[in-house]
Backbone atoms as SQL, in Angstrom:
CREATE TABLE atoms (id INTEGER PRIMARY KEY, chain TEXT, resi INTEGER, resn TEXT, atom TEXT, x REAL, y REAL, z REAL);
INSERT INTO atoms VALUES
  (1, 'A', 1, 'MET', 'N', -1.840, -6.197, -40.682),
  (2, 'A', 1, 'MET', 'CA', -0.499, -5.732, -40.362),
  (3, 'A', 1, 'MET', 'C', 0.072, -6.609, -39.260),
  (4, 'A', 2, 'SER', 'N', 1.325, -6.916, -39.380),
  (5, 'A', 2, 'SER', 'CA', 1.968, -7.700, -38.332),
  (6, 'A', 2, 'SER', 'C', 2.978, -6.825, -37.603),
  (7, 'A', 3, 'GLU', 'N', 3.059, -7.051, -36.308),
  (8, 'A', 3, 'GLU', 'CA', 3.990, -6.285, -35.494),
  (9, 'A', 3, 'GLU', 'C', 5.381, -6.876, -35.643),
  (10, 'A', 4, 'SER', 'N', 6.358, -6.030, -35.497),
  (11, 'A', 4, 'SER', 'CA', 7.728, -6.526, -35.556),
  (12, 'A', 4, 'SER', 'C', 8.037, -7.301, -34.281),
  (13, 'A', 5, 'LYS', 'N', 9.049, -8.114, -34.336),
  (14, 'A', 5, 'LYS', 'CA', 9.450, -8.937, -33.192),
  (15, 'A', 5, 'LYS', 'C', 9.855, -8.057, -32.013),
  (16, 'A', 6, 'ASP', 'N', 10.563, -6.952, -32.289),
  (17, 'A', 6, 'ASP', 'CA', 11.000, -6.047, -31.227),
  (18, 'A', 6, 'ASP', 'C', 9.814, -5.422, -30.500),
  (19, 'A', 7, 'THR', 'N', 8.778, -5.038, -31.255),
  (20, 'A', 7, 'THR', 'CA', 7.602, -4.424, -30.648),
  (21, 'A', 7, 'THR', 'C', 6.887, -5.415, -29.741),
  (22, 'A', 8, 'ARG', 'N', 6.757, -6.657, -30.182),
  (23, 'A', 8, 'ARG', 'CA', 6.113, -7.683, -29.357),
  (24, 'A', 8, 'ARG', 'C', 6.912, -7.935, -28.082),
  (25, 'A', 9, 'GLU', 'N', 8.241, -7.979, -28.189),
  (26, 'A', 9, 'GLU', 'CA', 9.079, -8.205, -27.018),
  (27, 'A', 9, 'GLU', 'C', 8.947, -7.067, -26.020),
  (28, 'A', 10, 'LEU', 'N', 8.863, -5.826, -26.527),
  (29, 'A', 10, 'LEU', 'CA', 8.702, -4.682, -25.630),
  (30, 'A', 10, 'LEU', 'C', 7.376, -4.762, -24.884),
  (31, 'A', 11, 'LYS', 'N', 6.312, -5.162, -25.583),
  (32, 'A', 11, 'LYS', 'CA', 5.010, -5.263, -24.939),
  (33, 'A', 11, 'LYS', 'C', 4.991, -6.365, -23.894),
  (34, 'A', 12, 'GLU', 'N', 5.687, -7.473, -24.163),
  (35, 'A', 12, 'GLU', 'CA', 5.704, -8.583, -23.222),
  (36, 'A', 12, 'GLU', 'C', 6.478, -8.247, -21.958),
  (37, 'A', 13, 'HIS', 'N', 7.511, -7.428, -22.057),
  (38, 'A', 13, 'HIS', 'CA', 8.360, -7.116, -20.916),
  (39, 'A', 13, 'HIS', 'C', 8.079, -5.742, -20.340),
  (40, 'A', 14, 'ARG', 'N', 6.868, -5.260, -20.556),
  (41, 'A', 14, 'ARG', 'CA', 6.486, -3.950, -20.062),
  (42, 'A', 14, 'ARG', 'C', 6.306, -4.005, -18.556),
  (43, 'A', 15, 'GLU', 'N', 6.709, -2.930, -17.899),
  (44, 'A', 15, 'GLU', 'CA', 6.537, -2.828, -16.442),
  (45, 'A', 15, 'GLU', 'C', 5.051, -2.811, -16.110),
  (46, 'A', 16, 'PRO', 'N', 4.629, -3.584, -15.091),
  (47, 'A', 16, 'PRO', 'CA', 3.219, -3.575, -14.703),
  (48, 'A', 16, 'PRO', 'C', 2.775, -2.170, -14.322),
  (49, 'A', 17, 'GLY', 'N', 1.576, -1.817, -14.771),
  (50, 'A', 17, 'GLY', 'CA', 1.043, -0.498, -14.452),
  (51, 'A', 17, 'GLY', 'C', 1.375, 0.556, -15.489),
  (52, 'A', 18, 'ILE', 'N', 2.171, 0.182, -16.487),
  (53, 'A', 18, 'ILE', 'CA', 2.541, 1.120, -17.538),
  (54, 'A', 18, 'ILE', 'C', 1.978, 0.599, -18.853),
  (55, 'A', 19, 'GLY', 'N', 1.316, 1.432, -19.590),
  (56, 'A', 19, 'GLY', 'CA', 0.817, 0.998, -20.883),
  (57, 'A', 19, 'GLY', 'C', -0.443, 1.733, -21.250),
  (58, 'A', 20, 'PRO', 'N', -1.067, 1.286, -22.328),
  (59, 'A', 20, 'PRO', 'CA', -2.286, 1.941, -22.786),
  (60, 'A', 20, 'PRO', 'C', -3.360, 1.883, -21.703),
  (61, 'A', 21, 'GLY', 'N', -3.974, 3.015, -21.436),
  (62, 'A', 21, 'GLY', 'CA', -5.033, 3.068, -20.444),
  (63, 'A', 21, 'GLY', 'C', -4.546, 3.110, -19.006),
  (64, 'A', 22, 'ARG', 'N', -3.253, 3.155, -18.802),
  (65, 'A', 22, 'ARG', 'CA', -2.698, 3.187, -17.444),
  (66, 'A', 22, 'ARG', 'C', -1.978, 4.514, -17.236),
  (67, 'A', 23, 'ARG', 'N', -2.139, 5.045, -16.030),
  (68, 'A', 23, 'ARG', 'CA', -1.417, 6.268, -15.687),
  (69, 'A', 23, 'ARG', 'C', -0.011, 5.920, -15.259),
  (70, 'A', 24, 'LYS', 'N', 0.937, 6.677, -15.710),
  (71, 'A', 24, 'LYS', 'CA', 2.303, 6.498, -15.233),
  (72, 'A', 24, 'LYS', 'C', 2.442, 7.369, -13.995),
  (73, 'A', 25, 'THR', 'N', 2.736, 6.729, -12.881),
  (74, 'A', 25, 'THR', 'CA', 2.824, 7.470, -11.630),
  (75, 'A', 25, 'THR', 'C', 4.276, 7.642, -11.233),
  (76, 'A', 26, 'VAL', 'N', 4.536, 8.763, -10.634),
  (77, 'A', 26, 'VAL', 'CA', 5.875, 9.038, -10.129),
  (78, 'A', 26, 'VAL', 'C', 5.898, 8.570, -8.686),
  (79, 'A', 27, 'ARG', 'N', 6.748, 7.595, -8.405),
  (80, 'A', 27, 'ARG', 'CA', 6.770, 7.017, -7.064),
  (81, 'A', 27, 'ARG', 'C', 8.016, 7.411, -6.287),
  (82, 'A', 28, 'LYS', 'N', 8.990, 7.964, -6.917),
  (83, 'A', 28, 'LYS', 'CA', 10.236, 8.309, -6.225),
  (84, 'A', 28, 'LYS', 'C', 9.951, 9.318, -5.125),
  (85, 'A', 29, 'GLY', 'N', 10.478, 9.051, -3.953),
  (86, 'A', 29, 'GLY', 'CA', 10.343, 9.987, -2.845),
  (87, 'A', 29, 'GLY', 'C', 8.989, 9.996, -2.185),
  (88, 'A', 30, 'MET', 'N', 8.164, 9.034, -2.504),
  (89, 'A', 30, 'MET', 'CA', 6.802, 9.004, -1.986),
  (90, 'A', 30, 'MET', 'C', 6.768, 8.876, -0.457),
  (91, 'A', 31, 'PHE', 'N', 7.700, 8.105, 0.100),
  (92, 'A', 31, 'PHE', 'CA', 7.722, 7.874, 1.536),
  (93, 'A', 31, 'PHE', 'C', 8.932, 8.527, 2.211),
  (94, 'A', 32, 'SER', 'N', 9.611, 9.418, 1.540),
  (95, 'A', 32, 'SER', 'CA', 10.878, 9.945, 2.058),
  (96, 'A', 32, 'SER', 'C', 10.723, 10.670, 3.400),
  (97, 'A', 33, 'ARG', 'N', 9.675, 11.442, 3.562),
  (98, 'A', 33, 'ARG', 'CA', 9.485, 12.170, 4.821),
  (99, 'A', 33, 'ARG', 'C', 9.270, 11.192, 5.978),
  (100, 'A', 34, 'ASP', 'N', 8.398, 10.203, 5.753),
  (101, 'A', 34, 'ASP', 'CA', 8.127, 9.211, 6.799),
  (102, 'A', 34, 'ASP', 'C', 9.355, 8.363, 7.087),
  (103, 'A', 35, 'LEU', 'N', 10.089, 7.981, 6.047),
  (104, 'A', 35, 'LEU', 'CA', 11.289, 7.168, 6.244),
  (105, 'A', 35, 'LEU', 'C', 12.362, 7.937, 7.008),
  (106, 'A', 36, 'LYS', 'N', 12.449, 9.217, 6.731),
  (107, 'A', 36, 'LYS', 'CA', 13.424, 10.054, 7.444),
  (108, 'A', 36, 'LYS', 'C', 13.122, 10.046, 8.946),
  (109, 'A', 37, 'LEU', 'N', 11.845, 10.180, 9.289),
  (110, 'A', 37, 'LEU', 'CA', 11.448, 10.163, 10.697),
  (111, 'A', 37, 'LEU', 'C', 11.641, 8.779, 11.322),
  (112, 'A', 38, 'LEU', 'N', 11.333, 7.734, 10.568),
  (113, 'A', 38, 'LEU', 'CA', 11.547, 6.372, 11.069),
  (114, 'A', 38, 'LEU', 'C', 13.027, 6.095, 11.309),
  (115, 'A', 39, 'MET', 'N', 13.853, 6.524, 10.377),
  (116, 'A', 39, 'MET', 'CA', 15.296, 6.313, 10.526),
  (117, 'A', 39, 'MET', 'C', 15.809, 7.025, 11.782),
  (118, 'A', 40, 'TYR', 'N', 15.349, 8.240, 11.990),
  (119, 'A', 40, 'TYR', 'CA', 15.761, 8.982, 13.188),
  (120, 'A', 40, 'TYR', 'C', 15.253, 8.279, 14.449),
  (121, 'A', 41, 'GLY', 'N', 14.024, 7.796, 14.397),
  (122, 'A', 41, 'GLY', 'CA', 13.448, 7.098, 15.540),
  (123, 'A', 41, 'GLY', 'C', 14.187, 5.813, 15.884),
  (124, 'A', 42, 'PHE', 'N', 14.799, 5.198, 14.878),
  (125, 'A', 42, 'PHE', 'CA', 15.549, 3.966, 15.108),
  (126, 'A', 42, 'PHE', 'C', 17.043, 4.211, 15.292),
  (127, 'A', 43, 'GLY', 'N', 17.421, 5.466, 15.547),
  (128, 'A', 43, 'GLY', 'CA', 18.795, 5.741, 15.938),
  (129, 'A', 43, 'GLY', 'C', 19.686, 6.388, 14.902),
  (130, 'A', 44, 'ASP', 'N', 19.159, 6.750, 13.749),
  (131, 'A', 44, 'ASP', 'CA', 19.980, 7.432, 12.749),
  (132, 'A', 44, 'ASP', 'C', 20.080, 8.917, 13.109),
  (133, 'A', 45, 'VAL', 'N', 20.857, 9.643, 12.342),
  (134, 'A', 45, 'VAL', 'CA', 21.014, 11.079, 12.577),
  (135, 'A', 45, 'VAL', 'C', 19.714, 11.803, 12.206),
  (136, 'A', 46, 'PRO', 'N', 19.495, 13.014, 12.723),
  (137, 'A', 46, 'PRO', 'CA', 18.256, 13.736, 12.409),
  (138, 'A', 46, 'PRO', 'C', 18.032, 13.979, 10.913),
  (139, 'A', 47, 'ASN', 'N', 19.109, 14.201, 10.180),
  (140, 'A', 47, 'ASN', 'CA', 18.997, 14.402, 8.737),
  (141, 'A', 47, 'ASN', 'C', 19.834, 13.350, 8.015),
  (142, 'A', 48, 'PRO', 'N', 19.263, 12.164, 7.742),
  (143, 'A', 48, 'PRO', 'CA', 20.035, 11.104, 7.086),
  (144, 'A', 48, 'PRO', 'C', 20.364, 11.466, 5.640),
  (145, 'A', 49, 'ALA', 'N', 21.350, 10.772, 5.094),
  (146, 'A', 49, 'ALA', 'CA', 21.782, 11.028, 3.719),
  (147, 'A', 49, 'ALA', 'C', 20.637, 10.749, 2.745),
  (148, 'A', 50, 'ALA', 'N', 20.565, 11.569, 1.722),
  (149, 'A', 50, 'ALA', 'CA', 19.489, 11.454, 0.730),
  (150, 'A', 50, 'ALA', 'C', 19.525, 10.110, 0.012),
  (151, 'A', 51, 'ASP', 'N', 20.730, 9.588, -0.236),
  (152, 'A', 51, 'ASP', 'CA', 20.806, 8.308, -0.933),
  (153, 'A', 51, 'ASP', 'C', 20.310, 7.163, -0.049),
  (154, 'A', 52, 'SER', 'N', 20.496, 7.264, 1.263),
  (155, 'A', 52, 'SER', 'CA', 19.966, 6.248, 2.183),
  (156, 'A', 52, 'SER', 'C', 18.445, 6.251, 2.167),
  (157, 'A', 53, 'ILE', 'N', 17.874, 7.435, 2.181),
  (158, 'A', 53, 'ILE', 'CA', 16.423, 7.560, 2.120),
  (159, 'A', 53, 'ILE', 'C', 15.904, 7.030, 0.786),
  (160, 'A', 54, 'ALA', 'N', 16.607, 7.336, -0.294),
  (161, 'A', 54, 'ALA', 'CA', 16.186, 6.881, -1.622),
  (162, 'A', 54, 'ALA', 'C', 16.205, 5.361, -1.726),
  (163, 'A', 55, 'VAL', 'N', 17.237, 4.733, -1.157),
  (164, 'A', 55, 'VAL', 'CA', 17.321, 3.267, -1.192),
  (165, 'A', 55, 'VAL', 'C', 16.158, 2.653, -0.412),
  (166, 'A', 56, 'LEU', 'N', 15.916, 3.161, 0.784),
  (167, 'A', 56, 'LEU', 'CA', 14.803, 2.644, 1.585),
  (168, 'A', 56, 'LEU', 'C', 13.461, 2.893, 0.906),
  (169, 'A', 57, 'ASP', 'N', 13.315, 4.047, 0.277),
  (170, 'A', 57, 'ASP', 'CA', 12.097, 4.375, -0.443),
  (171, 'A', 57, 'ASP', 'C', 11.862, 3.367, -1.568),
  (172, 'A', 58, 'ASP', 'N', 12.904, 3.047, -2.306),
  (173, 'A', 58, 'ASP', 'CA', 12.792, 2.052, -3.373),
  (174, 'A', 58, 'ASP', 'C', 12.406, 0.686, -2.818),
  (175, 'A', 59, 'LEU', 'N', 12.992, 0.304, -1.692),
  (176, 'A', 59, 'LEU', 'CA', 12.674, -0.985, -1.077),
  (177, 'A', 59, 'LEU', 'C', 11.210, -1.050, -0.634),
  (178, 'A', 60, 'VAL', 'N', 10.739, 0.015, -0.022),
  (179, 'A', 60, 'VAL', 'CA', 9.351, 0.051, 0.447),
  (180, 'A', 60, 'VAL', 'C', 8.386, -0.027, -0.734),
  (181, 'A', 61, 'ILE', 'N', 8.644, 0.751, -1.757),
  (182, 'A', 61, 'ILE', 'CA', 7.771, 0.750, -2.934),
  (183, 'A', 61, 'ILE', 'C', 7.791, -0.614, -3.611),
  (184, 'A', 62, 'ASP', 'N', 8.969, -1.218, -3.746),
  (185, 'A', 62, 'ASP', 'CA', 9.063, -2.550, -4.348),
  (186, 'A', 62, 'ASP', 'C', 8.277, -3.573, -3.534),
  (187, 'A', 63, 'TYR', 'N', 8.369, -3.490, -2.211),
  (188, 'A', 63, 'TYR', 'CA', 7.639, -4.424, -1.350),
  (189, 'A', 63, 'TYR', 'C', 6.131, -4.257, -1.518),
  (190, 'A', 64, 'ILE', 'N', 5.670, -3.027, -1.537),
  (191, 'A', 64, 'ILE', 'CA', 4.236, -2.765, -1.680),
  (192, 'A', 64, 'ILE', 'C', 3.737, -3.259, -3.031),
  (193, 'A', 65, 'VAL', 'N', 4.487, -2.972, -4.077),
  (194, 'A', 65, 'VAL', 'CA', 4.097, -3.415, -5.417),
  (195, 'A', 65, 'VAL', 'C', 4.057, -4.940, -5.484),
  (196, 'A', 66, 'GLU', 'N', 5.066, -5.580, -4.914),
  (197, 'A', 66, 'GLU', 'CA', 5.124, -7.044, -4.917),
  (198, 'A', 66, 'GLU', 'C', 3.931, -7.646, -4.169),
  (199, 'A', 67, 'MET', 'N', 3.603, -7.080, -3.011),
  (200, 'A', 67, 'MET', 'CA', 2.469, -7.580, -2.233),
  (201, 'A', 67, 'MET', 'C', 1.152, -7.385, -2.998),
  (202, 'A', 68, 'CYS', 'N', 1.011, -6.260, -3.648),
  (203, 'A', 68, 'CYS', 'CA', -0.211, -6.004, -4.422),
  (204, 'A', 68, 'CYS', 'C', -0.313, -6.958, -5.610),
  (205, 'A', 69, 'GLN', 'N', 0.798, -7.241, -6.259),
  (206, 'A', 69, 'GLN', 'CA', 0.783, -8.178, -7.377),
  (207, 'A', 69, 'GLN', 'C', 0.428, -9.588, -6.901),
  (208, 'A', 70, 'LYS', 'N', 0.965, -10.001, -5.756),
  (209, 'A', 70, 'LYS', 'CA', 0.635, -11.316, -5.211),
  (210, 'A', 70, 'LYS', 'C', -0.847, -11.383, -4.833),
  (211, 'A', 71, 'ALA', 'N', -1.360, -10.336, -4.220),
  (212, 'A', 71, 'ALA', 'CA', -2.771, -10.306, -3.853),
  (213, 'A', 71, 'ALA', 'C', -3.652, -10.334, -5.099),
  (214, 'A', 72, 'SER', 'N', -3.215, -9.652, -6.126),
  (215, 'A', 72, 'SER', 'CA', -3.948, -9.656, -7.385),
  (216, 'A', 72, 'SER', 'C', -3.962, -11.045, -8.012),
  (217, 'A', 73, 'ALA', 'N', -2.850, -11.748, -7.897),
  (218, 'A', 73, 'ALA', 'CA', -2.788, -13.114, -8.431),
  (219, 'A', 73, 'ALA', 'C', -3.717, -14.042, -7.652),
  (220, 'A', 74, 'VAL', 'N', -3.794, -13.849, -6.340),
  (221, 'A', 74, 'VAL', 'CA', -4.693, -14.669, -5.512),
  (222, 'A', 74, 'VAL', 'C', -6.144, -14.387, -5.884),
  (223, 'A', 75, 'ALA', 'N', -6.456, -13.142, -6.179),
  (224, 'A', 75, 'ALA', 'CA', -7.833, -12.723, -6.465),
  (225, 'A', 75, 'ALA', 'C', -8.159, -12.738, -7.950),
  (226, 'A', 76, 'GLU', 'N', -7.355, -13.399, -8.723),
  (227, 'A', 76, 'GLU', 'CA', -7.517, -13.355, -10.183),
  (228, 'A', 76, 'GLU', 'C', -8.898, -13.819, -10.641),
  (229, 'A', 77, 'HIS', 'N', -9.432, -14.853, -10.030),
  (230, 'A', 77, 'HIS', 'CA', -10.729, -15.378, -10.458),
  (231, 'A', 77, 'HIS', 'C', -11.895, -14.461, -10.087),
  (232, 'A', 78, 'ARG', 'N', -11.696, -13.563, -9.128),
  (233, 'A', 78, 'ARG', 'CA', -12.743, -12.635, -8.701),
  (234, 'A', 78, 'ARG', 'C', -12.644, -11.286, -9.389),
  (235, 'A', 79, 'ASN', 'N', -11.478, -10.959, -9.891),
  (236, 'A', 79, 'ASN', 'CA', -11.209, -9.643, -10.492),
  (237, 'A', 79, 'ASN', 'C', -11.349, -8.502, -9.488),
  (238, 'A', 80, 'LYS', 'N', -11.201, -8.815, -8.208),
  (239, 'A', 80, 'LYS', 'CA', -11.263, -7.788, -7.171),
  (240, 'A', 80, 'LYS', 'C', -10.408, -8.235, -5.996),
  (241, 'A', 81, 'VAL', 'N', -9.507, -7.376, -5.575),
  (242, 'A', 81, 'VAL', 'CA', -8.625, -7.695, -4.451),
  (243, 'A', 81, 'VAL', 'C', -9.322, -7.292, -3.156),
  (244, 'A', 82, 'ARG', 'N', -9.276, -8.194, -2.187),
  (245, 'A', 82, 'ARG', 'CA', -9.881, -7.930, -0.878),
  (246, 'A', 82, 'ARG', 'C', -8.814, -8.034, 0.203),
  (247, 'A', 83, 'VAL', 'N', -9.166, -7.597, 1.394),
  (248, 'A', 83, 'VAL', 'CA', -8.246, -7.656, 2.530),
  (249, 'A', 83, 'VAL', 'C', -7.844, -9.099, 2.806),
  (250, 'A', 84, 'GLU', 'N', -8.767, -10.014, 2.626),
  (251, 'A', 84, 'GLU', 'CA', -8.489, -11.428, 2.877),
  (252, 'A', 84, 'GLU', 'C', -7.360, -11.953, 1.987),
  (253, 'A', 85, 'ASP', 'N', -7.210, -11.378, 0.801),
  (254, 'A', 85, 'ASP', 'CA', -6.132, -11.797, -0.100),
  (255, 'A', 85, 'ASP', 'C', -4.766, -11.437, 0.495),
  (256, 'A', 86, 'PHE', 'N', -4.686, -10.267, 1.113),
  (257, 'A', 86, 'PHE', 'CA', -3.434, -9.880, 1.761),
  (258, 'A', 86, 'PHE', 'C', -3.180, -10.748, 2.993),
  (259, 'A', 87, 'LYS', 'N', -4.236, -11.071, 3.716),
  (260, 'A', 87, 'LYS', 'CA', -4.084, -11.964, 4.867),
  (261, 'A', 87, 'LYS', 'C', -3.584, -13.338, 4.415),
  (262, 'A', 88, 'PHE', 'N', -4.102, -13.811, 3.300),
  (263, 'A', 88, 'PHE', 'CA', -3.683, -15.102, 2.767),
  (264, 'A', 88, 'PHE', 'C', -2.198, -15.087, 2.417),
  (265, 'A', 89, 'ILE', 'N', -1.744, -14.005, 1.818),
  (266, 'A', 89, 'ILE', 'CA', -0.330, -13.887, 1.442),
  (267, 'A', 89, 'ILE', 'C', 0.555, -13.872, 2.687),
  (268, 'A', 90, 'LEU', 'N', 0.091, -13.218, 3.744),
  (269, 'A', 90, 'LEU', 'CA', 0.889, -13.070, 4.964),
  (270, 'A', 90, 'LEU', 'C', 0.679, -14.200, 5.966),
  (271, 'A', 91, 'ARG', 'N', -0.050, -15.245, 5.595),
  (272, 'A', 91, 'ARG', 'CA', -0.398, -16.303, 6.545),
  (273, 'A', 91, 'ARG', 'C', 0.809, -16.994, 7.151),
  (274, 'A', 92, 'LYS', 'N', 1.945, -17.011, 6.448),
  (275, 'A', 92, 'LYS', 'CA', 3.145, -17.686, 6.953),
  (276, 'A', 92, 'LYS', 'C', 4.032, -16.769, 7.788),
  (277, 'A', 93, 'ASP', 'N', 3.731, -15.480, 7.804),
  (278, 'A', 93, 'ASP', 'CA', 4.485, -14.512, 8.593),
  (279, 'A', 93, 'ASP', 'C', 3.597, -14.031, 9.739),
  (280, 'A', 94, 'ALA', 'N', 3.735, -14.689, 10.872),
  (281, 'A', 94, 'ALA', 'CA', 2.827, -14.451, 12.007),
  (282, 'A', 94, 'ALA', 'C', 2.869, -13.006, 12.495),
  (283, 'A', 95, 'LYS', 'N', 4.053, -12.396, 12.529),
  (284, 'A', 95, 'LYS', 'CA', 4.160, -11.014, 13.028),
  (285, 'A', 95, 'LYS', 'C', 3.401, -10.037, 12.138),
  (286, 'A', 96, 'LYS', 'N', 3.618, -10.159, 10.831),
  (287, 'A', 96, 'LYS', 'CA', 2.947, -9.241, 9.902),
  (288, 'A', 96, 'LYS', 'C', 1.442, -9.472, 9.899),
  (289, 'A', 97, 'LEU', 'N', 1.036, -10.731, 9.942),
  (290, 'A', 97, 'LEU', 'CA', -0.393, -11.035, 9.959),
  (291, 'A', 97, 'LEU', 'C', -1.044, -10.490, 11.232),
  (292, 'A', 98, 'ALA', 'N', -0.366, -10.638, 12.371),
  (293, 'A', 98, 'ALA', 'CA', -0.903, -10.103, 13.628),
  (294, 'A', 98, 'ALA', 'C', -1.019, -8.580, 13.552),
  (295, 'A', 99, 'ARG', 'N', -0.052, -7.935, 12.944),
  (296, 'A', 99, 'ARG', 'CA', -0.102, -6.473, 12.810),
  (297, 'A', 99, 'ARG', 'C', -1.254, -6.047, 11.899),
  (298, 'A', 100, 'VAL', 'N', -1.468, -6.772, 10.820),
  (299, 'A', 100, 'VAL', 'CA', -2.588, -6.479, 9.928),
  (300, 'A', 100, 'VAL', 'C', -3.903, -6.623, 10.690),
  (301, 'A', 101, 'GLU', 'N', -4.040, -7.702, 11.444),
  (302, 'A', 101, 'GLU', 'CA', -5.256, -7.919, 12.238),
  (303, 'A', 101, 'GLU', 'C', -5.460, -6.788, 13.240),
  (304, 'A', 102, 'GLU', 'N', -4.376, -6.371, 13.894),
  (305, 'A', 102, 'GLU', 'CA', -4.458, -5.288, 14.873),
  (306, 'A', 102, 'GLU', 'C', -4.895, -3.978, 14.216),
  (307, 'A', 103, 'LEU', 'N', -4.313, -3.656, 13.081),
  (308, 'A', 103, 'LEU', 'CA', -4.667, -2.417, 12.381),
  (309, 'A', 103, 'LEU', 'C', -6.108, -2.448, 11.883),
  (310, 'A', 104, 'LEU', 'N', -6.548, -3.594, 11.405),
  (311, 'A', 104, 'LEU', 'CA', -7.945, -3.712, 10.967),
  (312, 'A', 104, 'LEU', 'C', -8.902, -3.541, 12.140),
  (313, 'A', 105, 'TYR', 'N', -8.551, -4.140, 13.282),
  (314, 'A', 105, 'TYR', 'CA', -9.387, -4.001, 14.471),
  (315, 'A', 105, 'TYR', 'C', -9.438, -2.538, 14.921),
  (316, 'A', 106, 'MET', 'N', -8.280, -1.889, 14.944),
  (317, 'A', 106, 'MET', 'CA', -8.231, -0.483, 15.363),
  (318, 'A', 106, 'MET', 'C', -9.021, 0.396, 14.406),
  (319, 'A', 107, 'SER', 'N', -8.938, 0.123, 13.132),
  (320, 'A', 107, 'SER', 'CA', -9.672, 0.898, 12.137),
  (321, 'A', 107, 'SER', 'C', -11.179, 0.757, 12.350),
  (322, 'A', 108, 'GLU', 'N', -11.624, -0.467, 12.587),
  (323, 'A', 108, 'GLU', 'CA', -13.043, -0.708, 12.845),
  (324, 'A', 108, 'GLU', 'C', -13.473, -0.046, 14.155),
  (325, 'A', 109, 'ASP', 'N', -12.623, -0.096, 15.157),
  (326, 'A', 109, 'ASP', 'CA', -12.919, 0.526, 16.448),
  (327, 'A', 109, 'ASP', 'C', -13.056, 2.043, 16.295),
  (328, 'A', 110, 'ILE', 'N', -12.176, 2.641, 15.555),
  (329, 'A', 110, 'ILE', 'CA', -12.244, 4.094, 15.308),
  (330, 'A', 110, 'ILE', 'C', -13.510, 4.436, 14.540),
  (331, 'A', 111, 'ARG', 'N', -13.857, 3.616, 13.539),
  (332, 'A', 111, 'ARG', 'CA', -15.068, 3.863, 12.755),
  (333, 'A', 111, 'ARG', 'C', -16.306, 3.826, 13.653),
  (334, 'A', 112, 'ARG', 'N', -16.367, 2.827, 14.558),
  (335, 'A', 112, 'ARG', 'CA', -17.512, 2.727, 15.472),
  (336, 'A', 112, 'ARG', 'C', -17.558, 3.919, 16.424),
  (337, 'A', 113, 'ALA', 'N', -16.398, 4.343, 16.926),
  (338, 'A', 113, 'ALA', 'CA', -16.352, 5.484, 17.839),
  (339, 'A', 113, 'ALA', 'C', -16.831, 6.757, 17.137),
  (340, 'A', 114, 'LYS', 'N', -16.433, 6.943, 15.902),
  (341, 'A', 114, 'LYS', 'CA', -16.892, 8.119, 15.142),
  (342, 'A', 114, 'LYS', 'C', -18.398, 8.070, 14.933),
  (343, 'A', 115, 'GLN', 'N', -18.899, 6.876, 14.666),
  (344, 'A', 115, 'GLN', 'CA', -20.334, 6.717, 14.446),
  (345, 'A', 115, 'GLN', 'C', -21.118, 7.058, 15.713),
  (346, 'A', 116, 'VAL', 'N', -20.646, 6.583, 16.862),
  (347, 'A', 116, 'VAL', 'CA', -21.297, 6.884, 18.133),
  (348, 'A', 116, 'VAL', 'C', -21.228, 8.388, 18.411),
  (349, 'A', 117, 'PHE', 'N', -20.071, 8.991, 18.154),
  (350, 'A', 117, 'PHE', 'CA', -19.902, 10.425, 18.372),
  (351, 'A', 117, 'PHE', 'C', -20.854, 11.215, 17.486),
  (352, 'A', 118, 'ASP', 'N', -20.979, 10.824, 16.220),
  (353, 'A', 118, 'ASP', 'CA', -21.883, 11.519, 15.297),
  (354, 'A', 118, 'ASP', 'C', -23.337, 11.372, 15.731),
  (355, 'A', 119, 'GLU', 'N', -23.701, 10.189, 16.228),
  (356, 'A', 119, 'GLU', 'CA', -25.070, 9.988, 16.705),
  (357, 'A', 119, 'GLU', 'C', -25.364, 10.867, 17.914),
  (358, 'A', 120, 'LYS', 'N', -24.409, 10.976, 18.854),
  (359, 'A', 120, 'LYS', 'CA', -24.599, 11.827, 20.039),
  (360, 'A', 120, 'LYS', 'C', -24.683, 13.290, 19.626),
  (361, 'A', 121, 'GLU', 'N', -23.875, 13.665, 18.656),
  (362, 'A', 121, 'GLU', 'CA', -23.890, 15.051, 18.188),
  (363, 'A', 121, 'GLU', 'C', -25.233, 15.374, 17.553),
  (364, 'A', 122, 'MET', 'N', -25.787, 14.437, 16.816),
  (365, 'A', 122, 'MET', 'CA', -27.092, 14.640, 16.187),
  (366, 'A', 122, 'MET', 'C', -28.194, 14.751, 17.234),
  (367, 'A', 123, 'GLU', 'N', -28.099, 13.976, 18.323),
  (368, 'A', 123, 'GLU', 'CA', -29.104, 14.038, 19.380),
  (369, 'A', 123, 'GLU', 'C', -29.086, 15.382, 20.091),
  (370, 'A', 124, 'THR', 'N', -27.899, 15.945, 20.315),
  (371, 'A', 124, 'THR', 'CA', -27.820, 17.237, 21.006),
  (372, 'A', 124, 'THR', 'C', -28.344, 18.362, 20.129),
  (373, 'A', 125, 'THR', 'N', -28.188, 18.284, 18.830),
  (374, 'A', 125, 'THR', 'CA', -28.701, 19.333, 17.961),
  (375, 'A', 125, 'THR', 'C', -30.202, 19.214, 17.807),
  (376, 'A', 126, 'ASP', 'N', -30.755, 18.013, 17.924),
  (377, 'A', 126, 'ASP', 'CA', -32.205, 17.829, 17.859),
  (378, 'A', 126, 'ASP', 'C', -32.898, 18.367, 19.095),
  (379, 'A', 127, 'ASP', 'N', -32.229, 18.331, 20.244),
  (380, 'A', 127, 'ASP', 'CA', -32.808, 18.779, 21.513),
  (381, 'A', 127, 'ASP', 'C', -32.958, 20.303, 21.565),
  (382, 'A', 128, 'MET', 'N', -32.211, 21.010, 20.797),
  (383, 'A', 128, 'MET', 'CA', -32.234, 22.484, 20.853),
  (384, 'A', 128, 'MET', 'C', -33.417, 23.017, 20.190);
């Protein structure tokens, strides 16, 4: 059986993440609560217009998707995306790269602090 030309064109222009074996996720409004607070923090009114939040939400989601696609392209030969792939993509943007490094350092620092806390907690329960 041969597929019609229209069917082949639809498959070629399919949105990434949509298709056989893929879950269709609802992304609208995913960051609306956080964006509302950020907008207020940067000087907007306490309750910004819903369409303003929706536009920013779309921009954030598009940016995240674009970054993930670029990281996936960098990691194509490995079939696994790593943090280093995102660092590679951001190598020309010093501010974003520095922020990524800072967040990674803080995450590791928190992990170590939790580990030390858990070890101390285990020692006190053993003493009883």
